[in-house]
N, C-alpha and C positions, 0 to 999 in steps of 0.2 A: 662279838665277832667283827662287827664293823670297826670298832675301836682298834682291834688287833690289826686289821688291814691298814688302817691309817698309820699305825706305828711301823709296820713292816714295809708297806709299799708306797708311803707318802700319799695316802688316799685323801679323800675330801674331808673337810673340817666342819664339824657341827658348830654353828655360831649363834643361832637364835631359834625361837619357837615359830612354827609355821601357823599363822593365823588366817583363817578363811582361805586356805590354799595359796597364800602368797608369802613371800619372804621380804624383809627389808633389804635395801641395797647392801651388798657385801663389800663395796668399795671398788676403786679403780683397779682394773686388771683381774677382777674376779667375776664369776657368774655363779648363780645359785639355783637350787631346786629344793622342793619339799619332799621329804620322805617321812610319812606318818605325821607326827606333830613336831618334827625337827627340820630346821633349815640347814642345808649343807652348802659350803662354798668350795669352788675349785679355781685354781689359777688358770687364766686364759692368756696371760701376757699383758704387759703394760701397753697402753695406747701409744703408738708411734715408736715402740721399742721392740727389740728382738727378744729371743729367749722364750721360756715357757714351754708348754707342751706342744709337741709336733704331731702327736697321735690324734686322729679324728675322734670326736666324742661318740661313744657308742654304749649301749646297755651291756653291762657285764654281770656275770654270775658272782656269787659271794666269794668264790675261790680265786677269781681273776684279779689281777692288780694292773696298774698302769695309769699314767696321767690322763689317758683318754677315757677311762672308765667312769660310767655313771651308774649308780646302784639304785634300785627301787624296791 
């Protein structure tokens, strides 16, 4: 289901395993969070640059999409 949301709505991207409740750095312009044993990253915008998501980050249900969505 989560994979489908990513394909349809540009959702967060799985990029690493979550070890001891923490994720490795996802790189500049990205933030991350743990969901189960998987780390997900989402675009926050590059430092000093414009663009990216203008929606505030908020918890979303599985059927919601948007760049501001965070799923748990």
